[in-house]
Each structure stands twice: as structure tokens, then as C-alpha cells.
N, C-alpha and C positions, 0 to 999 in steps of 0.2 A: 693805596695809591702813592702816598707820600714816600713809602719805603722804596718805591721804584726809582726815586730820585736820590737815593743814598747808596754809596758803595762802601765796603769795609776797607780798612787801611791795607790789608793784605793785597787786595786786588789793585788798589791805587799804587802800591809799591811795585807790583809786577809791571804796571803800565810805565811807571817812572823808569824802571830798569830797561825796558825796551827802548825808551827814548834815549837813555844814556848809552846803551849798546850801539845804537845806530847814529850816535852823535848828532842828533837832530837839534838844529838851532831854532827852528820854528815848528809849531804844532798847529795843524789846522783844526778849525771848529769841528769838522766832520770826524777827524781822527779822535779828538778828545771826547766828544759826545758819543761817537760810535763805540769807543772802547769802554767808556764808563756806563753809558745808558743806551744800549743798542735798540731797545724798544722806542725810546724817544726819537732816535735818529730815523727809524722806519716811519714813525708817525709824521715827522717833519717832511720826509720824502713823499709820503702818500698825500699829505695836504698840499704840497707843491704841485703834484700831478693833478689833483682835483682843481686847484686854482688855475693852472695853465689851461686845462680843458674848459673850464668855465669862461675864462677870458676868450678863448677861441670861439666857443659857441655864442658868447655875447657879441663878439665882433661880427660873426656871420649874421646874427639876428639884426644887428644895427645896420648892416649893409643892405639887408632885405627891406628894412623900413625906409631907406632913402629913396 
């Protein structure tokens, strides 16, 4: 699992080259994590969906209890 959070220099260099070619002055968290760790980004997105849904259902439940 820890190896999922490591990228080799060759891949990092390719990402840096894309940043350079597009003259990007800022890099978003989503771009960086998605480029380096696509599985991590998908896990984050899935957890956000789960938490959003949980918040919605908790809100409905709370309203019903009132």
C-alpha cells in the first residue's frame, strides 16, 4: 500500500514537463494528486460522495425527528 504513494522520478519529470509546456503558474491539488496518485484521487472523490450523501440523509432524519 505504501508503494501506491510513491512515484518514480521519470513519471514526476513527465508531469513537470507538462506543467512547463503549458506555462502553468499554479497547480491544483486535484491536478497534482490525480497525476501522481490517481487511485488516491478517486478514493477522495468517493469518500466525498459518501459524506455528502450521509449529510443529506442525516439532515432528512433530523427533520423527521423535529
